Residue, then its C-alpha position, 0 to 999 in steps of 0.5 A: m893187777k889181778a891180785r889187787a882186783a881180787l883183793f878189791v872183790a874180797l874186801t868189798l864183799v867182807g865189808c858188805r857182809d860184816r855190816g849188812g843185815k845187822k842193822k834194821i833200817d826203818q822206813a822213816t829213815i828211808d823216806r827222810n833220805l829220799l828227796a823230792e828234788p836235789p838241794a838247791q845248794i850242794e857244797n861240793r858239786v860233782d855232776a858225774d854221769l855213770g853209764g847214763k843211768v845215775i848222776y852223782l850230784g856231789n857231797e857235803v863233808n865235815p870236817h874239811v881236814l882229816g887226822p888219823g884216828k879222827t871221825a868224819t862224815i860225808v853226805h852223798y847225793w845221787k839222782v837216778i835217771e834210769p834204774p841200774g838194776e839189782e846187780w849193781h852196788v854203790f862203792t866208796h873208797l878212800l885212797g892214800a899213797a900207793d896201796h893205802w886205802m879204806n873200804l867205806d861201802y856201807s851206809d844206812m841207805r845202801e842197806g835199807y834202799p839198795v841200788g836194786k830198789w832205785k827208781a827213775g827220778d829218785v834223789i837219794r841222800d846217802e850219809q856215811t860216817f867213818t874214822l880215818e885209819s891210824p897211822w895214815k901215811s899219805p898227806s891226803a885222802q881221796l874219796v872215790v865213789g861209783l857203781w860196781k857189780k860182782e859179775g866180772n868185777q865190773r864198774m859202771a863207766v863214768v861217761k862224764g865228770p871227774a874220774d880216774g882211769e878205773q871208773r871211779v868218780l873223784a868225789y872229794k879230796w881231804p888234806v890229812d894232818a899227820r899229827g892227828r889233831a882233832f879239828k872241832p867240826m863247825p857247828s850247825y843251826l836250824v833257823v826257824r821261820a817266824s810265825g808273825p811280825i818281828t818288831l825291832d826294839g832290841k828286846d826278844s819279847e816275841e814268842d818267835w824269839k823264845r822258840a828260836k834256839t840260843s847259840p852256845t856261849f861264844e868262844v874266845a878267839e884263838g890266840g886273842p886275849k880273854l874278854e869279860g862277859s859272854a855273848r849268845a845269838r839267835l836267828l829267825w827268818d821270813d820271806k823278807n828278812l834274816y833276823a839276828f838277836i845278839d845278847v852281850e854281857d859287858s860291864d863296860v859298854h863303850s864305842q865312840y863311833k856313831k856314823q854309818d861306816d865309821p870303823l866300828w870294828k875298833e871298839d865294841v861291836v857285833e859283826l855278821f859275815i854271810d857266805a850265802d852260796r857257801n863257795r868261800h868267796g863273795y860274802v857280806e860283812l855287817q856290823v852294829n855297835p851299841n850306838n846303833a851305828h852300821f858298817d857294811s861291806w861286800f867282798p867279791l872274793t876274799r878280804a885279801k882282794d878288793s872290797h867294796f865299802e861303798w856297798q850299802s845294806g838295807m839292814k835295820s836294827a835296834v839296840r838296847v843298852l843296859g848301862t851307858v855307852d859314853q862313860r868308861g869305868d862305870h858298871d854296865k850290864g851289857w847290850s843287845a842288838e836286834i837286826a833285820i837283814p833283807l834276804g837279797d842283801v846276801k848277794g851283795m853286788d852279785q845279783a847273779m849269785k845262785v841263792a834262792i830268795p827267799p830260801s826254802p826249808g832245807d836250804r843252807w847258808r854259811l855265816n858267823v857272828v862275832r862279838v868285839d870288845l875293847p876293854k878300857g886301857q887295852g891297846g887292842v880288841a878282844a873277840s869271841s864268836w859263835s863258830p870258832i875263829t882266830i884273832r888274826d882272821f875274823h872273816a875265816l870263811g872256812r870256819m863259818l857256822n852252817v845254817v839250815f832254814a826250817d819251817a815255822e815248826g822247825k822242820a827241814p828236809g833231811r835235817d834233825a832238830s838241831g839242824v845237822p844233816g846227820a853229823a854232816a855239818d860244814g867243816g872248816t880249816p884247822p887251827g893255826 
């Protein structure tokens, strides 16, 4: 035990010396990561109390599965109740089987705004990026955090919250894929606030739509057939609605379904899945097809459990078809759907859901947009999506896009212009 403690001290000090002082952290970085209050939603809430002085609020990680030699990012959130004192330092370790572990003590905020500067009331956003060692022999990687001081090799007591027997907060546990496959991080998107009214006409004529960033071309669903024509989407919001504009290229636009809650998913349609509180259960599914028919459903848990097709969204939409919907085999150009989703609809039938309505800049939801196509003569549908899915599961809660709400100027606390909190977009599950 003494040898292990000595190793801990040595590695901790080496880690700090190797990185400390070599990178000057500018004041703008510090200011950007000192928050006025905690985010309304933190993906992995922990609320661990360290010595009655600091609360480790939780973290956000990307991706949610690690592979040896692969890179991941974690964003920690700390709240200071009472300044701990300059003798204390933050530590972060990644634990595997037996004595297999990594020291991850460095971060820009720990360099530029160390514990000795922490003040009562501070909320600190603390981002780290690391590469998992290769080989990594454990099937999991447990992230632990805490406060440590050199004198007496002492860790501050964890008086409340998940911890091990060594005064380390159990912050997050990753599964590790030993094959080292690279899991593509789930994308992020900054949803700009609309500066004026949006007229639903199936056209993107408003200046706000021109300011909204266009998604990448949707990716064909893993394991599914290729489909003709691309699809892209944009999002906006205001105090009443989340707006989606989805543009589909398609040489044969078709759907026979025209009524509310018809099985629109069997033919050409666009689908939105929204998990607003990001807890991977309790979400809505909304669909609009080229006939401007709607389908909506509420899933209190997951699609494997009871769903509520009787739930009705208040969404409104307008569709523009460049071609015909009721003729197969002619040559169309495509179609677009402009959709207004009342913000409160994202709670479905759970009005107690902890989601701020309307959101504030910096708030985050998770969602995905899927385009479905039924080519003529094909027995099953093809699909593509903004955030990658498999053909077996369009709902895929772990693969949803991470959206960050911004003001009309495209600014959101702690986010860059792409909406990514550093590199810490929400991750997902591995393929297959």
